[in-house]
Backbone as a chain_set.jsonl record, in Angstrom:
{"seq": "QHFETKFFFLTVTEAQKNGLCFQPPISGQCYAYFLKYYYDPLQGRCREFVYGGCGGNLNRFDSVKECRRTCGVS", "coords": {"N": [[88.189, 83.326, 131.004], [87.1, 82.34, 128.69], [85.014, 84.118, 128.239], [86.451, 86.435, 127.539], [87.484, 85.665, 125.068], [85.141, 85.42, 123.519], [84.318, 88.088, 123.639], [86.406, 89.335, 122.269], [86.015, 88.391, 119.622], [83.515, 89.524, 119.095], [84.197, 92.223, 119.122], [85.98, 92.4, 116.933], [84.242, 91.653, 114.849], [82.355, 93.761, 114.914], [84.051, 95.959, 114.34], [84.918, 95.303, 111.765], [82.466, 95.148, 110.429], [81.585, 97.79, 110.527], [83.427, 98.949, 108.918], [85.676, 100.147, 109.921], [88.347, 99.17, 109.959], [89.053, 99.368, 107.347], [89.278, 101.916, 106.535], [91.158, 104.649, 105.162], [94.469, 105.749, 106.243], [94.476, 108.798, 107.928], [96.001, 111.806, 108.497], [94.91, 114.078, 109.617], [93.892, 117.53, 110.297], [95.527, 119.047, 111.937], [98.83, 119.914, 113.261], [100.493, 118.429, 114.957], [102.738, 115.803, 116.098], [102.238, 112.688, 116.307], [102.969, 109.346, 116.7], [101.131, 106.781, 115.404], [99.08, 103.856, 114.738], [97.657, 102.107, 111.973], [95.333, 99.926, 110.311], [96.239, 98.244, 107.428], [94.527, 97.122, 104.838], [95.296, 96.121, 102.344], [97.844, 95.074, 102.66], [97.363, 93.484, 104.791], [98.127, 93.951, 107.423], [99.122, 95.842, 110.372], [100.237, 99.171, 110.29], [102.561, 101.874, 110.817], [101.884, 105.379, 111.206], [101.891, 108.998, 110.96], [100.047, 111.026, 113.051], [98.279, 114.047, 113.219], [96.894, 115.08, 115.419], [94.234, 116.011, 115.493], [90.975, 115.548, 114.029], [90.761, 113.221, 111.302], [90.125, 109.648, 111.229], [88.582, 106.606, 112.523], [90.336, 104.492, 112.154], [92.794, 104.324, 113.662], [95.211, 103.793, 115.981], [96.701, 103.509, 119.244], [98.688, 101.651, 119.71], [100.448, 98.931, 118.113], [99.574, 96.501, 118.959], [96.933, 96.998, 119.868], [95.777, 97.713, 117.422], [96.061, 95.302, 115.962], [94.503, 93.598, 117.553], [91.943, 94.767, 117.358], [91.409, 94.714, 114.601], [91.682, 92.086, 113.907], [94.126, 90.818, 113.274], [96.535, 88.305, 113.274]], "CA": [[88.937, 83.486, 129.769], [86.169, 82.066, 127.597], [84.298, 85.372, 128.008], [87.345, 87.331, 126.818], [87.559, 85.196, 123.686], [83.895, 85.816, 122.863], [84.334, 89.539, 123.525], [87.358, 89.646, 121.206], [85.392, 88.157, 118.326], [82.468, 90.524, 118.919], [84.867, 93.476, 118.796], [86.471, 92.299, 115.561], [83.09, 91.651, 113.961], [81.819, 95.127, 114.875], [85.01, 96.821, 113.647], [84.895, 94.965, 110.343], [81.146, 95.501, 109.902], [81.515, 99.242, 110.4], [84.441, 99.396, 107.976], [86.735, 100.86, 110.632], [89.673, 98.668, 109.594], [89.283, 99.564, 105.92], [89.4, 103.345, 106.273], [92.554, 105.02, 104.9], [95.081, 106.532, 107.322], [94.336, 110.243, 107.714], [96.789, 112.527, 109.499], [94.104, 115.128, 110.237], [94.216, 118.889, 109.874], [96.444, 119.71, 112.872], [100.237, 119.721, 112.914], [101.277, 117.744, 115.985], [103.453, 114.641, 115.559], [101.978, 111.516, 117.132], [103.08, 108.076, 115.986], [99.961, 105.923, 115.607], [99.027, 102.686, 113.866], [96.409, 101.876, 111.249], [95.298, 98.643, 109.622], [96.348, 98.333, 105.973], [93.871, 95.914, 104.326], [95.999, 95.598, 101.169], [98.975, 94.281, 103.141], [96.888, 92.598, 105.85], [98.884, 94.173, 108.66], [99.068, 97.178, 110.957], [101.399, 99.975, 109.926], [102.739, 103.126, 111.538], [101.724, 106.641, 110.479], [101.936, 110.194, 111.808], [98.748, 111.67, 113.265], [98.467, 115.447, 113.581], [96.289, 115.425, 116.7], [92.799, 116.28, 115.42], [90.373, 115.055, 112.794], [91.094, 111.844, 110.963], [89.036, 108.685, 111.345], [88.74, 105.648, 113.621], [91.398, 103.519, 111.879], [93.939, 104.974, 114.309], [95.406, 103.088, 117.245], [97.874, 103.927, 120.008], [99.719, 100.611, 119.673], [100.265, 97.901, 117.096], [98.796, 95.44, 119.616], [95.526, 97.416, 119.823], [95.38, 97.627, 116.017], [95.92, 93.877, 115.625], [93.375, 93.042, 118.312], [90.697, 95.314, 116.83], [91.186, 94.364, 113.191], [91.75, 90.641, 113.735], [95.404, 90.365, 112.718], [97.203, 87.376, 114.211]], "C": [[88.036, 83.213, 128.558], [85.397, 83.334, 127.232], [85.157, 86.346, 127.207], [87.431, 86.943, 125.348], [86.309, 85.605, 122.92], [83.873, 87.325, 122.645], [85.245, 89.975, 122.381], [86.7, 89.498, 119.84], [84.244, 89.131, 118.066], [83.077, 91.856, 118.503], [85.343, 93.469, 117.349], [85.317, 92.376, 114.575], [82.509, 93.052, 113.822], [82.748, 96.052, 114.086], [84.977, 96.558, 112.145], [83.569, 95.378, 109.714], [81.038, 97.003, 109.643], [82.564, 99.799, 109.441], [85.61, 100.128, 108.604], [88.114, 100.454, 110.129], [89.998, 98.865, 108.116], [89.345, 101.038, 105.536], [90.87, 103.68, 106.021], [93.145, 105.767, 106.092], [94.962, 108.024, 106.987], [95.05, 110.965, 108.849], [95.99, 113.594, 110.224], [94.61, 116.504, 109.847], [95.136, 119.651, 110.826], [97.885, 119.274, 112.592], [101.097, 119.144, 114.034], [101.95, 116.528, 115.335], [103.282, 113.479, 116.528], [102.127, 110.266, 116.272], [101.909, 107.195, 116.383], [100.056, 104.749, 114.643], [97.667, 102.606, 113.191], [96.488, 100.505, 110.598], [95.303, 98.89, 108.12], [95.749, 97.058, 105.376], [94.557, 95.322, 103.095], [97.179, 94.71, 101.566], [98.573, 93.31, 104.245], [97.651, 92.735, 107.148], [98.709, 95.612, 109.142], [100.37, 97.905, 110.657], [101.395, 101.287, 110.698], [102.442, 104.318, 110.622], [101.745, 107.793, 111.471], [100.553, 110.828, 111.833], [98.991, 113.082, 113.779], [97.784, 115.899, 114.86], [94.817, 115.785, 116.67], [92.267, 115.843, 114.059], [90.745, 113.604, 112.545], [89.874, 110.942, 111.04], [89.355, 107.664, 112.44], [89.766, 104.554, 113.353], [92.715, 104.126, 112.354], [94.067, 104.38, 115.706], [96.696, 103.547, 117.912], [99.003, 102.909, 119.971], [99.418, 99.613, 118.563], [99.43, 96.752, 117.669], [97.298, 95.754, 119.564], [94.975, 97.318, 118.398], [95.127, 96.177, 115.624], [94.701, 93.269, 116.299], [92.041, 93.503, 117.709], [90.384, 94.81, 115.426], [91.414, 92.884, 112.886], [93.012, 90.125, 113.077], [96.072, 89.457, 113.734], [98.69, 87.639, 114.277]], "O": [[88.224, 83.822, 127.505], [85.152, 83.597, 126.055], [84.658, 87.011, 126.299], [87.449, 87.814, 124.477], [86.405, 86.086, 121.791], [83.456, 87.793, 121.585], [84.901, 90.875, 121.615], [86.816, 90.385, 118.995], [84.025, 89.524, 116.92], [82.541, 92.542, 117.633], [85.127, 94.438, 116.62], [85.402, 93.087, 113.574], [82.201, 93.481, 112.71], [82.286, 96.839, 113.26], [85.007, 97.495, 111.348], [83.543, 95.896, 108.598], [80.457, 97.425, 108.642], [82.582, 101.001, 109.18], [86.451, 100.674, 107.891], [88.963, 101.316, 109.898], [91.109, 98.559, 107.683], [89.451, 101.374, 104.357], [91.746, 103.052, 106.614], [92.402, 106.36, 106.874], [95.312, 108.449, 105.886], [94.737, 110.758, 110.021], [96.35, 113.981, 111.335], [95.622, 116.637, 109.159], [95.491, 120.796, 110.545], [98.124, 118.376, 111.785], [102.31, 119.354, 114.05], [101.746, 116.264, 114.15], [104.076, 113.304, 117.453], [101.48, 110.145, 115.231], [101.718, 106.898, 117.562], [100.985, 104.657, 113.84], [96.651, 102.992, 113.77], [97.578, 99.983, 110.361], [94.481, 99.646, 107.601], [96.397, 96.011, 105.404], [94.409, 94.129, 102.831], [97.476, 93.721, 100.896], [99.342, 92.416, 104.599], [97.81, 91.767, 107.892], [98.216, 96.475, 108.416], [101.457, 97.336, 110.755], [100.354, 101.745, 111.169], [102.711, 104.273, 109.422], [101.631, 107.585, 112.679], [99.966, 111.128, 110.793], [99.813, 113.29, 114.671], [98.063, 116.995, 115.346], [94.194, 115.862, 117.729], [93.004, 115.777, 113.075], [91.013, 112.852, 113.483], [88.737, 111.402, 110.932], [90.304, 107.851, 113.201], [90.044, 103.756, 114.248], [93.617, 104.403, 111.564], [93.139, 104.457, 116.511], [97.658, 103.925, 117.243], [100.161, 103.268, 120.18], [98.274, 99.473, 118.13], [98.671, 96.109, 116.944], [96.489, 94.88, 119.252], [93.838, 96.89, 118.195], [94.1, 95.86, 115.025], [93.955, 92.511, 115.679], [91.115, 92.704, 117.57], [89.233, 94.514, 115.105], [91.346, 92.476, 111.727], [92.98, 89.102, 112.393], [96.165, 89.795, 114.914], [99.406, 86.957, 115.01]]}, "num_chains": 1, "name": "protein.A"}
């Protein structure tokens, strides 16, 4: 379990360093309807948005749990 904790902090540090968690939500150029989550740095929480299925950026997660884990939200 100690290893998992260290891994978690490495993941958060990398995501923050690369700016992943500070990118705006982008639906992309396709027209599908997928509910995804992105980290909103102004509110300090993960929020839902509609992803079109292609394009966009890396601030896009399949679950709120994955978003929180990656961007360091407790």
